[in-house]
C-alpha positions, 0 to 999 in steps of 0.5 A: 516585585515583578512576577517572573514567568513560570517555567512551564509557562515559558516552556509551553510558549517556546513549544507553541512557537516552535510548532508554528515555525515548523508548520510554516516552513513545512508549508512553504517547502511543500508549496515550492516542492516539485514533489508537493503533497496534495492538500486533498486527494481522492485516494479511492482510485489513487492505486489503480491510477498509479499502477496505470502510470507505471504500466501495471495491469489492474484486474477486476474482481471477476478476473481475480475470481477467474485467477483463483479458480484457475488454481496454481497458475498464478502466485498470489501475494498478499501485501498486507501485515501478517496479522491481517493475512492470518485473519483471512486472505484470498485462497491460495494467496501467500503472505508478503507484507510490504513493510517486510519486503526484504525479509520475504524476498529470499523465500520467494526469489527461488520460486519465482521465474521472471515470466511467471504470472503474479497477482498482488493485493492488499486491503482495498482500493486506498492501500498502496502497499500491493502497488509498491510490491508490484513495482518491486517485482518489476524492478527485479525483473518480473514481467507478468505482475498484475494488481487486484486494486479492490483488495481483500475488502472487495474479495471478502464483500464479494464472498459475503454476497455469494454466501450470505 
């Protein structure tokens, strides 16, 4: 009497076949897409480079220190998640988690005039949430937005170096 394949073995085989077909189709689509996802990319400069392409000025740590020391002349927005913001932020920064962009915008919309100076940041050079927030602000008509690409990680390191 011939053995019948088990249900589990049959299901596993079909799942594996579906997975292989999906990977092959996804790879083929990525190869021909005009917006292909690169297989390898140096993310350490991605945010700063992308900001430059879109006309957003990237500020250095020294410029960020100067902005913070000048006091409330700039709006400073932290684009990280709220729990990250609660664990520490650049002095004077207000939370504006990019993932909750629409919920926070009404809170700040009445405070911000289109020419007000705004600094945005997130966790570090690989984090693009501050870039996306800056682009959103530009789309809303704000004209004086700068990005601190080093983010909170660079800020925190600098503060530790000053106060070991």
